[in-house]
PDB file of N, CA, C and O in Angstrom, chain B, residues numbered from 101:
ATOM      1  N   MET B 101       0.849  -1.165   0.000  1.00  0.00           N
ATOM      2  CA  MET B 101       0.000   0.000   0.000  1.00  0.00           C
ATOM      3  C   MET B 101       0.900   1.235   0.000  1.00  0.00           C
ATOM      4  O   MET B 101       1.760   1.379   0.868  1.00  0.00           O
ATOM      5  N   SER B 102       0.705   2.105  -0.952  1.00  0.00           N
ATOM      6  CA  SER B 102       1.515   3.310  -1.024  1.00  0.00           C
ATOM      7  C   SER B 102       1.001   4.356  -0.035  1.00  0.00           C
ATOM      8  O   SER B 102      -0.070   4.202   0.553  1.00  0.00           O
ATOM      9  N   ALA B 103       1.771   5.404   0.135  1.00  0.00           N
ATOM     10  CA  ALA B 103       1.388   6.461   1.071  1.00  0.00           C
ATOM     11  C   ALA B 103       0.087   7.117   0.633  1.00  0.00           C
ATOM     12  O   ALA B 103      -0.735   7.487   1.472  1.00  0.00           O
ATOM     13  N   THR B 104      -0.106   7.266  -0.681  1.00  0.00           N
ATOM     14  CA  THR B 104      -1.327   7.893  -1.177  1.00  0.00           C
ATOM     15  C   THR B 104      -2.538   7.025  -0.846  1.00  0.00           C
ATOM     16  O   THR B 104      -3.573   7.539  -0.423  1.00  0.00           O
ATOM     17  N   ASP B 105      -2.414   5.710  -1.036  1.00  0.00           N
ATOM     18  CA  ASP B 105      -3.519   4.816  -0.700  1.00  0.00           C
ATOM     19  C   ASP B 105      -3.821   4.872   0.790  1.00  0.00           C
ATOM     20  O   ASP B 105      -4.984   4.885   1.194  1.00  0.00           O
ATOM     21  N   GLY B 106      -2.784   4.906   1.594  1.00  0.00           N
ATOM     22  CA  GLY B 106      -2.974   4.986   3.034  1.00  0.00           C
ATOM     23  C   GLY B 106      -3.654   6.274   3.449  1.00  0.00           C
ATOM     24  O   GLY B 106      -4.502   6.277   4.341  1.00  0.00           O
ATOM     25  N   GLU B 107      -3.282   7.371   2.803  1.00  0.00           N
ATOM     26  CA  GLU B 107      -3.913   8.649   3.116  1.00  0.00           C
ATOM     27  C   GLU B 107      -5.377   8.633   2.727  1.00  0.00           C
ATOM     28  O   GLU B 107      -6.223   9.109   3.484  1.00  0.00           O
ATOM     29  N   LEU B 108      -5.692   8.094   1.557  1.00  0.00           N
ATOM     30  CA  LEU B 108      -7.090   8.022   1.132  1.00  0.00           C
ATOM     31  C   LEU B 108      -7.896   7.124   2.051  1.00  0.00           C
ATOM     32  O   LEU B 108      -9.039   7.441   2.382  1.00  0.00           O
ATOM     33  N   PHE B 109      -7.315   6.002   2.469  1.00  0.00           N
ATOM     34  CA  PHE B 109      -8.009   5.101   3.377  1.00  0.00           C
ATOM     35  C   PHE B 109      -8.276   5.788   4.708  1.00  0.00           C
ATOM     36  O   PHE B 109      -9.373   5.702   5.258  1.00  0.00           O
ATOM     37  N   SER B 110      -7.254   6.472   5.216  1.00  0.00           N
ATOM     38  CA  SER B 110      -7.404   7.190   6.479  1.00  0.00           C
ATOM     39  C   SER B 110      -8.439   8.296   6.350  1.00  0.00           C
ATOM     40  O   SER B 110      -9.250   8.491   7.256  1.00  0.00           O
ATOM     41  N   ALA B 111      -8.424   9.014   5.250  1.00  0.00           N
ATOM     42  CA  ALA B 111      -9.404  10.086   5.039  1.00  0.00           C
ATOM     43  C   ALA B 111     -10.812   9.523   4.928  1.00  0.00           C
ATOM     44  O   ALA B 111     -11.762  10.140   5.410  1.00  0.00           O
ATOM     45  N   SER B 112     -10.961   8.365   4.301  1.00  0.00           N
ATOM     46  CA  SER B 112     -12.298   7.788   4.160  1.00  0.00           C
ATOM     47  C   SER B 112     -12.850   7.344   5.505  1.00  0.00           C
ATOM     48  O   SER B 112     -14.067   7.317   5.688  1.00  0.00           O
ATOM     49  N   LEU B 113     -11.984   6.995   6.453  1.00  0.00           N
ATOM     50  CA  LEU B 113     -12.454   6.615   7.776  1.00  0.00           C
ATOM     51  C   LEU B 113     -12.905   7.822   8.582  1.00  0.00           C
ATOM     52  O   LEU B 113     -13.779   7.700   9.441  1.00  0.00           O
ATOM     53  N   HIS B 114     -12.322   8.983   8.317  1.00  0.00           N
ATOM     54  CA  HIS B 114     -12.590  10.158   9.123  1.00  0.00           C
ATOM     55  C   HIS B 114     -13.603  11.103   8.502  1.00  0.00           C
ATOM     56  O   HIS B 114     -13.921  12.127   9.107  1.00  0.00           O
ATOM     57  N   VAL B 115     -14.118  10.805   7.330  1.00  0.00           N
ATOM     58  CA  VAL B 115     -15.077  11.690   6.677  1.00  0.00           C
ATOM     59  C   VAL B 115     -16.455  11.391   7.237  1.00  0.00           C
ATOM     60  O   VAL B 115     -16.893  10.240   7.251  1.00  0.00           O
ATOM     61  N   SER B 116     -17.125  12.415   7.692  1.00  0.00           N
ATOM     62  CA  SER B 116     -18.500  12.278   8.163  1.00  0.00           C
ATOM     63  C   SER B 116     -19.262  13.521   7.739  1.00  0.00           C
ATOM     64  O   SER B 116     -18.645  14.527   7.388  1.00  0.00           O
ATOM     65  N   PRO B 117     -20.599  13.478   7.762  1.00  0.00           N
ATOM     66  CA  PRO B 117     -21.357  14.652   7.335  1.00  0.00           C
ATOM     67  C   PRO B 117     -21.060  15.888   8.174  1.00  0.00           C
ATOM     68  O   PRO B 117     -21.184  17.008   7.678  1.00  0.00           O
ATOM     69  N   GLY B 118     -20.668  15.709   9.437  1.00  0.00           N
ATOM     70  CA  GLY B 118     -20.400  16.853  10.293  1.00  0.00           C
ATOM     71  C   GLY B 118     -19.017  17.445  10.098  1.00  0.00           C
ATOM     72  O   GLY B 118     -18.815  18.634  10.344  1.00  0.00           O
ATOM     73  N   LYS B 119     -18.054  16.630   9.657  1.00  0.00           N
ATOM     74  CA  LYS B 119     -16.678  17.102   9.525  1.00  0.00           C
ATOM     75  C   LYS B 119     -16.161  16.749   8.138  1.00  0.00           C
ATOM     76  O   LYS B 119     -15.740  15.619   7.888  1.00  0.00           O
ATOM     77  N   ARG B 120     -16.196  17.707   7.260  1.00  0.00           N
ATOM     78  CA  ARG B 120     -15.698  17.475   5.913  1.00  0.00           C
ATOM     79  C   ARG B 120     -14.402  18.239   5.732  1.00  0.00           C
ATOM     80  O   ARG B 120     -14.250  19.349   6.242  1.00  0.00           O
ATOM     81  N   ARG B 121     -13.482  17.652   5.016  1.00  0.00           N
ATOM     82  CA  ARG B 121     -12.209  18.317   4.755  1.00  0.00           C
ATOM     83  C   ARG B 121     -12.390  19.199   3.531  1.00  0.00           C
ATOM     84  O   ARG B 121     -12.685  18.709   2.441  1.00  0.00           O
ATOM     85  N   ARG B 122     -12.218  20.471   3.712  1.00  0.00           N
ATOM     86  CA  ARG B 122     -12.358  21.406   2.597  1.00  0.00           C
ATOM     87  C   ARG B 122     -11.006  22.073   2.348  1.00  0.00           C
ATOM     88  O   ARG B 122     -10.225  22.301   3.271  1.00  0.00           O
ATOM     89  N   GLY B 123     -10.756  22.373   1.097  1.00  0.00           N
ATOM     90  CA  GLY B 123      -9.548  23.098   0.746  1.00  0.00           C
ATOM     91  C   GLY B 123      -8.288  22.267   0.803  1.00  0.00           C
ATOM     92  O   GLY B 123      -7.194  22.828   0.862  1.00  0.00           O
ATOM     93  N   SER B 124      -8.399  20.944   0.787  1.00  0.00           N
ATOM     94  CA  SER B 124      -7.200  20.121   0.859  1.00  0.00           C
ATOM     95  C   SER B 124      -6.550  19.951  -0.508  1.00  0.00           C
ATOM     96  O   SER B 124      -5.419  19.472  -0.601  1.00  0.00           O
ATOM     97  N   GLY B 125      -7.259  20.340  -1.575  1.00  0.00           N
ATOM     98  CA  GLY B 125      -6.686  20.229  -2.906  1.00  0.00           C
ATOM     99  C   GLY B 125      -6.875  18.868  -3.531  1.00  0.00           C
ATOM    100  O   GLY B 125      -6.571  18.684  -4.710  1.00  0.00           O
ATOM    101  N   ARG B 126      -7.375  17.900  -2.761  1.00  0.00           N
ATOM    102  CA  ARG B 126      -7.617  16.565  -3.289  1.00  0.00           C
ATOM    103  C   ARG B 126      -9.105  16.377  -3.533  1.00  0.00           C
ATOM    104  O   ARG B 126      -9.921  16.951  -2.811  1.00  0.00           O
ATOM    105  N   PRO B 127      -9.474  15.593  -4.526  1.00  0.00           N
ATOM    106  CA  PRO B 127     -10.899  15.337  -4.734  1.00  0.00           C
ATOM    107  C   PRO B 127     -11.479  14.536  -3.570  1.00  0.00           C
ATOM    108  O   PRO B 127     -10.780  13.745  -2.937  1.00  0.00           O
ATOM    109  N   ALA B 128     -12.748  14.749  -3.303  1.00  0.00           N
ATOM    110  CA  ALA B 128     -13.413  14.050  -2.201  1.00  0.00           C
ATOM    111  C   ALA B 128     -13.514  12.563  -2.518  1.00  0.00           C
ATOM    112  O   ALA B 128     -13.775  12.181  -3.659  1.00  0.00           O
ATOM    113  N   VAL B 129     -13.309  11.737  -1.518  1.00  0.00           N
ATOM    114  CA  VAL B 129     -13.415  10.295  -1.693  1.00  0.00           C
ATOM    115  C   VAL B 129     -14.880   9.922  -1.888  1.00  0.00           C
ATOM    116  O   VAL B 129     -15.222   9.135  -2.771  1.00  0.00           O
ATOM    117  N   ILE B 130     -15.734  10.495  -1.056  1.00  0.00           N
ATOM    118  CA  ILE B 130     -17.176  10.272  -1.148  1.00  0.00           C
ATOM    119  C   ILE B 130     -17.817  11.651  -1.209  1.00  0.00           C
ATOM    120  O   ILE B 130     -17.483  12.533  -0.417  1.00  0.00           O
ATOM    121  N   GLY B 131     -18.736  11.837  -2.146  1.00  0.00           N
ATOM    122  CA  GLY B 131     -19.369  13.133  -2.310  1.00  0.00           C
ATOM    123  C   GLY B 131     -20.233  13.518  -1.123  1.00  0.00           C
ATOM    124  O   GLY B 131     -20.729  12.654  -0.400  1.00  0.00           O
ATOM    125  N   THR B 132     -20.412  14.816  -0.922  1.00  0.00           N
ATOM    126  CA  THR B 132     -21.207  15.290   0.204  1.00  0.00           C
ATOM    127  C   THR B 132     -22.665  14.895   0.070  1.00  0.00           C
ATOM    128  O   THR B 132     -23.324  14.630   1.076  1.00  0.00           O
ATOM    129  N   ALA B 133     -23.186  14.850  -1.156  1.00  0.00           N
ATOM    130  CA  ALA B 133     -24.579  14.449  -1.354  1.00  0.00           C
ATOM    131  C   ALA B 133     -24.781  12.993  -0.933  1.00  0.00           C
ATOM    132  O   ALA B 133     -25.808  12.655  -0.345  1.00  0.00           O
ATOM    133  N   VAL B 134     -23.816  12.139  -1.229  1.00  0.00           N
ATOM    134  CA  VAL B 134     -23.909  10.725  -0.835  1.00  0.00           C
ATOM    135  C   VAL B 134     -23.869  10.601   0.682  1.00  0.00           C
ATOM    136  O   VAL B 134     -24.625   9.818   1.257  1.00  0.00           O
ATOM    137  N   LEU B 135     -22.987  11.372   1.343  1.00  0.00           N
ATOM    138  CA  LEU B 135     -22.891  11.323   2.799  1.00  0.00           C
ATOM    139  C   LEU B 135     -24.166  11.836   3.456  1.00  0.00           C
ATOM    140  O   LEU B 135     -24.621  11.267   4.448  1.00  0.00           O
ATOM    141  N   ASP B 136     -24.741  12.897   2.920  1.00  0.00           N
ATOM    142  CA  ASP B 136     -25.983  13.429   3.476  1.00  0.00           C
ATOM    143  C   ASP B 136     -27.126  12.434   3.315  1.00  0.00           C
ATOM    144  O   ASP B 136     -27.933  12.256   4.228  1.00  0.00           O
ATOM    145  N   CYS B 137     -27.195  11.792   2.163  1.00  0.00           N
ATOM    146  CA  CYS B 137     -28.231  10.783   1.922  1.00  0.00           C
ATOM    147  C   CYS B 137     -28.037   9.584   2.844  1.00  0.00           C
ATOM    148  O   CYS B 137     -29.007   9.060   3.392  1.00  0.00           O
ATOM    149  N   ALA B 138     -26.810   9.152   3.015  1.00  0.00           N
ATOM    150  CA  ALA B 138     -26.536   8.016   3.902  1.00  0.00           C
ATOM    151  C   ALA B 138     -26.899   8.350   5.343  1.00  0.00           C
ATOM    152  O   ALA B 138     -27.395   7.488   6.069  1.00  0.00           O
ATOM    153  N   ALA B 139     -26.660   9.579   5.766  1.00  0.00           N
ATOM    154  CA  ALA B 139     -27.023   9.988   7.124  1.00  0.00           C
ATOM    155  C   ALA B 139     -28.537   9.958   7.312  1.00  0.00           C
ATOM    156  O   ALA B 139     -29.025   9.523   8.355  1.00  0.00           O
ATOM    157  N   ALA B 140     -29.276  10.417   6.313  1.00  0.00           N
ATOM    158  CA  ALA B 140     -30.739  10.389   6.394  1.00  0.00           C
ATOM    159  C   ALA B 140     -31.253   8.952   6.435  1.00  0.00           C
ATOM    160  O   ALA B 140     -32.144   8.629   7.220  1.00  0.00           O
ATOM    161  N   VAL B 141     -30.692   8.096   5.593  1.00  0.00           N
ATOM    162  CA  VAL B 141     -31.102   6.684   5.584  1.00  0.00           C
ATOM    163  C   VAL B 141     -30.792   6.039   6.933  1.00  0.00           C
ATOM    164  O   VAL B 141     -31.589   5.255   7.448  1.00  0.00           O
ATOM    165  N   GLN B 142     -29.643   6.368   7.498  1.00  0.00           N
ATOM    166  CA  GLN B 142     -29.274   5.817   8.804  1.00  0.00           C
ATOM    167  C   GLN B 142     -30.279   6.244   9.873  1.00  0.00           C
ATOM    168  O   GLN B 142     -30.689   5.423  10.693  1.00  0.00           O
ATOM    169  N   HIS B 143     -30.677   7.505   9.875  1.00  0.00           N
ATOM    170  CA  HIS B 143     -31.635   7.971  10.871  1.00  0.00           C
ATOM    171  C   HIS B 143     -32.976   7.263  10.724  1.00  0.00           C
ATOM    172  O   HIS B 143     -33.563   6.844  11.722  1.00  0.00           O
ATOM    173  N   PHE B 144     -33.467   7.125   9.498  1.00  0.00           N
ATOM    174  CA  PHE B 144     -34.743   6.445   9.286  1.00  0.00           C
ATOM    175  C   PHE B 144     -34.661   4.968   9.663  1.00  0.00           C
ATOM    176  O   PHE B 144     -35.612   4.423  10.222  1.00  0.00           O
ATOM    177  N   ALA B 145     -33.547   4.318   9.367  1.00  0.00           N
ATOM    178  CA  ALA B 145     -33.390   2.902   9.710  1.00  0.00           C
ATOM    179  C   ALA B 145     -33.347   2.712  11.230  1.00  0.00           C
ATOM    180  O   ALA B 145     -33.960   1.783  11.757  1.00  0.00           O
ATOM    181  N   LEU B 146     -32.631   3.582  11.924  1.00  0.00           N
ATOM    182  CA  LEU B 146     -32.577   3.480  13.384  1.00  0.00           C
ATOM    183  C   LEU B 146     -33.933   3.772  14.015  1.00  0.00           C
ATOM    184  O   LEU B 146     -34.323   3.112  14.978  1.00  0.00           O
ATOM    185  N   ALA B 147     -34.654   4.758  13.478  1.00  0.00           N
ATOM    186  CA  ALA B 147     -35.993   5.053  13.994  1.00  0.00           C
ATOM    187  C   ALA B 147     -36.935   3.873  13.760  1.00  0.00           C
ATOM    188  O   ALA B 147     -37.734   3.539  14.635  1.00  0.00           O
ATOM    189  N   GLY B 148     -36.851   3.248  12.607  1.00  0.00           N
ATOM    190  CA  GLY B 148     -37.679   2.075  12.329  1.00  0.00           C
ATOM    191  C   GLY B 148     -37.342   0.906  13.232  1.00  0.00           C
ATOM    192  O   GLY B 148     -38.232   0.183  13.679  1.00  0.00           O
ATOM    193  N   ALA B 149     -36.051   0.716  13.504  1.00  0.00           N
ATOM    194  CA  ALA B 149     -35.638  -0.372  14.391  1.00  0.00           C
ATOM    195  C   ALA B 149     -36.139  -0.134  15.818  1.00  0.00           C
ATOM    196  O   ALA B 149     -36.606  -1.061  16.480  1.00  0.00           O
ATOM    197  N   LEU B 150     -36.040   1.096  16.280  1.00  0.00           N
ATOM    198  CA  LEU B 150     -36.531   1.405  17.625  1.00  0.00           C
ATOM    199  C   LEU B 150     -38.046   1.248  17.710  1.00  0.00           C
ATOM    200  O   LEU B 150     -38.561   0.771  18.721  1.00  0.00           O
ATOM    201  N   PHE B 151     -38.761   1.641  16.666  1.00  0.00           N
ATOM    202  CA  PHE B 151     -40.204   1.445  16.647  1.00  0.00           C
ATOM    203  C   PHE B 151     -40.540  -0.040  16.688  1.00  0.00           C
ATOM    204  O   PHE B 151     -41.453  -0.455  17.402  1.00  0.00           O
ATOM    205  N   GLY B 152     -39.803  -0.840  15.921  1.00  0.00           N
ATOM    206  CA  GLY B 152     -40.034  -2.281  15.918  1.00  0.00           C
ATOM    207  C   GLY B 152     -39.784  -2.909  17.276  1.00  0.00           C
ATOM    208  O   GLY B 152     -40.538  -3.782  17.707  1.00  0.00           O
ATOM    209  N   LEU B 153     -38.728  -2.471  17.955  1.00  0.00           N
ATOM    210  CA  LEU B 153     -38.454  -2.983  19.298  1.00  0.00           C
ATOM    211  C   LEU B 153     -39.572  -2.604  20.260  1.00  0.00           C
ATOM    212  O   LEU B 153     -39.999  -3.422  21.074  1.00  0.00           O
ATOM    213  N   GLY B 154     -40.041  -1.373  20.167  1.00  0.00           N
ATOM    214  CA  GLY B 154     -41.120  -0.928  21.048  1.00  0.00           C
ATOM    215  C   GLY B 154     -42.429  -1.627  20.751  1.00  0.00           C
ATOM    216  O   GLY B 154     -43.204  -1.904  21.667  1.00  0.00           O
ATOM    217  N   ALA B 155     -42.688  -1.916  19.483  1.00  0.00           N
ATOM    218  CA  ALA B 155     -43.930  -2.579  19.111  1.00  0.00           C
ATOM    219  C   ALA B 155     -43.945  -4.043  19.549  1.00  0.00           C
ATOM    220  O   ALA B 155     -45.016  -4.633  19.694  1.00  0.00           O
ATOM    221  N   ALA B 156     -42.780  -4.627  19.757  1.00  0.00           N
ATOM    222  CA  ALA B 156     -42.701  -6.036  20.142  1.00  0.00           C
ATOM    223  C   ALA B 156     -42.869  -6.249  21.642  1.00  0.00           C
ATOM    224  O   ALA B 156     -42.928  -7.391  22.097  1.00  0.00           O
ATOM    225  N   VAL B 157     -42.947  -5.170  22.418  1.00  0.00           N
ATOM    226  CA  VAL B 157     -43.083  -5.301  23.871  1.00  0.00           C
ATOM    227  C   VAL B 157     -44.511  -5.696  24.201  1.00  0.00           C
ATOM    228  O   VAL B 157     -45.464  -5.085  23.719  1.00  0.00           O
ATOM    229  N   ASN B 158     -44.650  -6.732  25.033  1.00  0.00           N
ATOM    230  CA  ASN B 158     -45.967  -7.197  25.451  1.00  0.00           C
ATOM    231  C   ASN B 158     -46.208  -6.737  26.886  1.00  0.00           C
ATOM    232  O   ASN B 158     -45.607  -7.271  27.818  1.00  0.00           O
ATOM    233  N   LEU B 159     -47.077  -5.757  27.066  1.00  0.00           N
ATOM    234  CA  LEU B 159     -47.337  -5.200  28.388  1.00  0.00           C
ATOM    235  C   LEU B 159     -48.536  -5.840  29.073  1.00  0.00           C
ATOM    236  O   LEU B 159     -48.914  -5.411  30.163  1.00  0.00           O
ATOM    237  N   SER B 160     -49.138  -6.843  28.473  1.00  0.00           N
ATOM    238  CA  SER B 160     -50.336  -7.444  29.060  1.00  0.00           C
ATOM    239  C   SER B 160     -50.017  -8.410  30.197  1.00  0.00           C
ATOM    240  O   SER B 160     -50.911  -8.755  30.970  1.00  0.00           O
ATOM    241  N   THR B 161     -48.777  -8.853  30.317  1.00  0.00           N
ATOM    242  CA  THR B 161     -48.422  -9.802  31.383  1.00  0.00           C
ATOM    243  C   THR B 161     -47.262  -9.287  32.223  1.00  0.00           C
ATOM    244  O   THR B 161     -46.183  -9.880  32.208  1.00  0.00           O
ATOM    245  N   PRO B 162     -47.463  -8.190  32.960  1.00  0.00           N
ATOM    246  CA  PRO B 162     -46.366  -7.693  33.790  1.00  0.00           C
ATOM    247  C   PRO B 162     -46.292  -8.424  35.114  1.00  0.00           C
ATOM    248  O   PRO B 162     -47.235  -9.116  35.495  1.00  0.00           O
ATOM    249  N   GLY B 163     -45.199  -8.281  35.809  1.00  0.00           N
ATOM    250  CA  GLY B 163     -45.181  -8.714  37.183  1.00  0.00           C
ATOM    251  C   GLY B 163     -44.097  -9.637  37.655  1.00  0.00           C
ATOM    252  O   GLY B 163     -43.641  -9.452  38.783  1.00  0.00           O
ATOM    253  N   GLY B 164     -43.643 -10.600  36.916  1.00  0.00           N
ATOM    254  CA  GLY B 164     -42.717 -11.604  37.429  1.00  0.00           C
ATOM    255  C   GLY B 164     -41.365 -11.023  37.799  1.00  0.00           C
ATOM    256  O   GLY B 164     -41.050  -9.887  37.446  1.00  0.00           O
ATOM    257  N   PRO B 165     -40.559 -11.817  38.519  1.00  0.00           N
ATOM    258  CA  PRO B 165     -39.223 -11.350  38.895  1.00  0.00           C
ATOM    259  C   PRO B 165     -38.326 -11.085  37.687  1.00  0.00           C
ATOM    260  O   PRO B 165     -37.467 -10.205  37.733  1.00  0.00           O
ATOM    261  N   ALA B 166     -38.520 -11.836  36.616  1.00  0.00           N
ATOM    262  CA  ALA B 166     -37.716 -11.609  35.412  1.00  0.00           C
ATOM    263  C   ALA B 166     -38.033 -10.244  34.810  1.00  0.00           C
ATOM    264  O   ALA B 166     -37.153  -9.576  34.267  1.00  0.00           O
ATOM    265  N   ASP B 167     -39.305  -9.832  34.909  1.00  0.00           N
ATOM    266  CA  ASP B 167     -39.675  -8.514  34.394  1.00  0.00           C
ATOM    267  C   ASP B 167     -39.011  -7.405  35.201  1.00  0.00           C
ATOM    268  O   ASP B 167     -38.574  -6.401  34.640  1.00  0.00           O
ATOM    269  N   ARG B 168     -38.936  -7.584  36.505  1.00  0.00           N
ATOM    270  CA  ARG B 168     -38.287  -6.581  37.348  1.00  0.00           C
ATOM    271  C   ARG B 168     -36.790  -6.500  37.043  1.00  0.00           C
ATOM    272  O   ARG B 168     -36.211  -5.415  37.012  1.00  0.00           O
ATOM    273  N   GLN B 169     -36.180  -7.652  36.820  1.00  0.00           N
ATOM    274  CA  GLN B 169     -34.755  -7.663  36.485  1.00  0.00           C
ATOM    275  C   GLN B 169     -34.506  -6.970  35.156  1.00  0.00           C
ATOM    276  O   GLN B 169     -33.542  -6.218  35.008  1.00  0.00           O
ATOM    277  N   MET B 170     -35.377  -7.228  34.193  1.00  0.00           N
ATOM    278  CA  MET B 170     -35.219  -6.590  32.892  1.00  0.00           C
ATOM    279  C   MET B 170     -35.445  -5.082  32.988  1.00  0.00           C
ATOM    280  O   MET B 170     -34.777  -4.305  32.306  1.00  0.00           O
ATOM    281  N   LEU B 171     -36.390  -4.670  33.838  1.00  0.00           N
ATOM    282  CA  LEU B 171     -36.630  -3.251  34.041  1.00  0.00           C
ATOM    283  C   LEU B 171     -35.404  -2.581  34.669  1.00  0.00           C
ATOM    284  O   LEU B 171     -35.006  -1.493  34.254  1.00  0.00           O
ATOM    285  N   LEU B 172     -34.814  -3.231  35.665  1.00  0.00           N
ATOM    286  CA  LEU B 172     -33.607  -2.690  36.290  1.00  0.00           C
ATOM    287  C   LEU B 172     -32.437  -2.649  35.314  1.00  0.00           C
ATOM    288  O   LEU B 172     -31.678  -1.680  35.294  1.00  0.00           O
ATOM    289  N   LEU B 173     -32.291  -3.692  34.509  1.00  0.00           N
ATOM    290  CA  LEU B 173     -31.222  -3.715  33.511  1.00  0.00           C
ATOM    291  C   LEU B 173     -31.420  -2.603  32.478  1.00  0.00           C
ATOM    292  O   LEU B 173     -30.465  -1.934  32.083  1.00  0.00           O
ATOM    293  N   GLY B 174     -32.658  -2.416  32.048  1.00  0.00           N
ATOM    294  CA  GLY B 174     -32.944  -1.343  31.089  1.00  0.00           C
ATOM    295  C   GLY B 174     -32.663   0.025  31.678  1.00  0.00           C
ATOM    296  O   GLY B 174     -32.092   0.886  31.009  1.00  0.00           O
ATOM    297  N   ALA B 175     -33.063   0.233  32.936  1.00  0.00           N
ATOM    298  CA  ALA B 175     -32.813   1.515  33.585  1.00  0.00           C
ATOM    299  C   ALA B 175     -31.311   1.752  33.764  1.00  0.00           C
ATOM    300  O   ALA B 175     -30.824   2.863  33.553  1.00  0.00           O
ATOM    301  N   ALA B 176     -30.588   0.713  34.150  1.00  0.00           N
ATOM    302  CA  ALA B 176     -29.145   0.847  34.334  1.00  0.00           C
ATOM    303  C   ALA B 176     -28.451   1.151  33.007  1.00  0.00           C
ATOM    304  O   ALA B 176     -27.548   1.987  32.960  1.00  0.00           O
ATOM    305  N   SER B 177     -28.859   0.488  31.943  1.00  0.00           N
ATOM    306  CA  SER B 177     -28.235   0.752  30.646  1.00  0.00           C
ATOM    307  C   SER B 177     -28.562   2.160  30.170  1.00  0.00           C
ATOM    308  O   SER B 177     -27.730   2.810  29.538  1.00  0.00           O
ATOM    309  N   TRP B 178     -29.779   2.641  30.472  1.00  0.00           N
ATOM    310  CA  TRP B 178     -30.145   4.003  30.104  1.00  0.00           C
ATOM    311  C   TRP B 178     -29.260   5.004  30.847  1.00  0.00           C
ATOM    312  O   TRP B 178     -28.810   5.988  30.261  1.00  0.00           O
ATOM    313  N   VAL B 179     -29.012   4.761  32.114  1.00  0.00           N
ATOM    314  CA  VAL B 179     -28.159   5.656  32.907  1.00  0.00           C
ATOM    315  C   VAL B 179     -26.730   5.651  32.351  1.00  0.00           C
ATOM    316  O   VAL B 179     -26.097   6.704  32.271  1.00  0.00           O
ATOM    317  N   VAL B 180     -26.222   4.486  31.970  1.00  0.00           N
ATOM    318  CA  VAL B 180     -24.866   4.400  31.408  1.00  0.00           C
ATOM    319  C   VAL B 180     -24.784   5.175  30.094  1.00  0.00           C
ATOM    320  O   VAL B 180     -23.851   5.950  29.887  1.00  0.00           O
ATOM    321  N   VAL B 181     -25.752   4.969  29.212  1.00  0.00           N
ATOM    322  CA  VAL B 181     -25.736   5.658  27.921  1.00  0.00           C
ATOM    323  C   VAL B 181     -25.874   7.161  28.118  1.00  0.00           C
ATOM    324  O   VAL B 181     -25.167   7.935  27.473  1.00  0.00           O
ATOM    325  N   ALA B 182     -26.778   7.585  29.005  1.00  0.00           N
ATOM    326  CA  ALA B 182     -26.952   9.011  29.256  1.00  0.00           C
ATOM    327  C   ALA B 182     -25.682   9.620  29.857  1.00  0.00           C
ATOM    328  O   ALA B 182     -25.299  10.733  29.497  1.00  0.00           O
ATOM    329  N   GLY B 183     -25.034   8.899  30.764  1.00  0.00           N
ATOM    330  CA  GLY B 183     -23.803   9.397  31.366  1.00  0.00           C
ATOM    331  C   GLY B 183     -22.680   9.531  30.359  1.00  0.00           C
ATOM    332  O   GLY B 183     -21.957  10.527  30.360  1.00  0.00           O
ATOM    333  N   LEU B 184     -22.526   8.530  29.495  1.00  0.00           N
ATOM    334  CA  LEU B 184     -21.486   8.598  28.465  1.00  0.00           C
ATOM    335  C   LEU B 184     -21.775   9.716  27.459  1.00  0.00           C
ATOM    336  O   LEU B 184     -20.857  10.397  27.001  1.00  0.00           O
ATOM    337  N   SER B 185     -23.033   9.897  27.123  1.00  0.00           N
ATOM    338  CA  SER B 185     -23.392  10.983  26.207  1.00  0.00           C
ATOM    339  C   SER B 185     -23.091  12.336  26.828  1.00  0.00           C
ATOM    340  O   SER B 185     -22.555  13.227  26.169  1.00  0.00           O
ATOM    341  N   TYR B 186     -23.437  12.483  28.088  1.00  0.00           N
ATOM    342  CA  TYR B 186     -23.173  13.751  28.770  1.00  0.00           C
ATOM    343  C   TYR B 186     -21.666  13.996  28.883  1.00  0.00           C
ATOM    344  O   TYR B 186     -21.211  15.129  28.724  1.00  0.00           O
ATOM    345  N   ALA B 187     -20.906  12.964  29.150  1.00  0.00           N
ATOM    346  CA  ALA B 187     -19.454  13.113  29.207  1.00  0.00           C
ATOM    347  C   ALA B 187     -18.903  13.520  27.845  1.00  0.00           C
ATOM    348  O   ALA B 187     -17.992  14.344  27.764  1.00  0.00           O
ATOM    349  N   GLY B 188     -19.448  12.952  26.785  1.00  0.00           N
ATOM    350  CA  GLY B 188     -19.020  13.346  25.440  1.00  0.00           C
ATOM    351  C   GLY B 188     -19.334  14.791  25.134  1.00  0.00           C
ATOM    352  O   GLY B 188     -18.538  15.489  24.506  1.00  0.00           O
ATOM    353  N   VAL B 189     -20.495  15.242  25.577  1.00  0.00           N
ATOM    354  CA  VAL B 189     -20.857  16.653  25.372  1.00  0.00           C
ATOM    355  C   VAL B 189     -19.908  17.553  26.145  1.00  0.00           C
ATOM    356  O   VAL B 189     -19.461  18.576  25.627  1.00  0.00           O
ATOM    357  N   LEU B 190     -19.599  17.181  27.374  1.00  0.00           N
ATOM    358  CA  LEU B 190     -18.688  18.006  28.168  1.00  0.00           C
ATOM    359  C   LEU B 190     -17.290  18.050  27.579  1.00  0.00           C
ATOM    360  O   LEU B 190     -16.615  19.075  27.665  1.00  0.00           O
ATOM    361  N   LEU B 191     -16.847  16.955  26.984  1.00  0.00           N
ATOM    362  CA  LEU B 191     -15.514  16.917  26.386  1.00  0.00           C
ATOM    363  C   LEU B 191     -15.428  17.736  25.117  1.00  0.00           C
ATOM    364  O   LEU B 191     -14.366  18.275  24.807  1.00  0.00           O
ATOM    365  N   THR B 192     -16.524  17.843  24.373  1.00  0.00           N
ATOM    366  CA  THR B 192     -16.484  18.539  23.094  1.00  0.00           C
ATOM    367  C   THR B 192     -16.852  20.002  23.201  1.00  0.00           C
ATOM    368  O   THR B 192     -16.722  20.732  22.219  1.00  0.00           O
ATOM    369  N   THR B 193     -17.309  20.461  24.360  1.00  0.00           N
ATOM    370  CA  THR B 193     -17.666  21.878  24.487  1.00  0.00           C
ATOM    371  C   THR B 193     -16.709  22.592  25.402  1.00  0.00           C
ATOM    372  O   THR B 193     -16.852  23.794  25.629  1.00  0.00           O
TER     373      THR B 193
END
């Protein structure tokens, strides 16, 4: 792999819709329109997946100890995700 290939590979890993390299003098590896479209598709796919997960929940039979454990696990995972997100916000601002 030559240095140019390595640079292009590295640039392709770091290109995102929020951070585009402008003025580098090199042609874009992936066009901005493609990245914007991919971001929109990703959001719709994640929203559909979350809706599907929520629709599969059966609330007609609550109560057992396994349900309480799952509720605690869900709450704990929510706290972990919220804490990591907040830490990320604090680090970037």
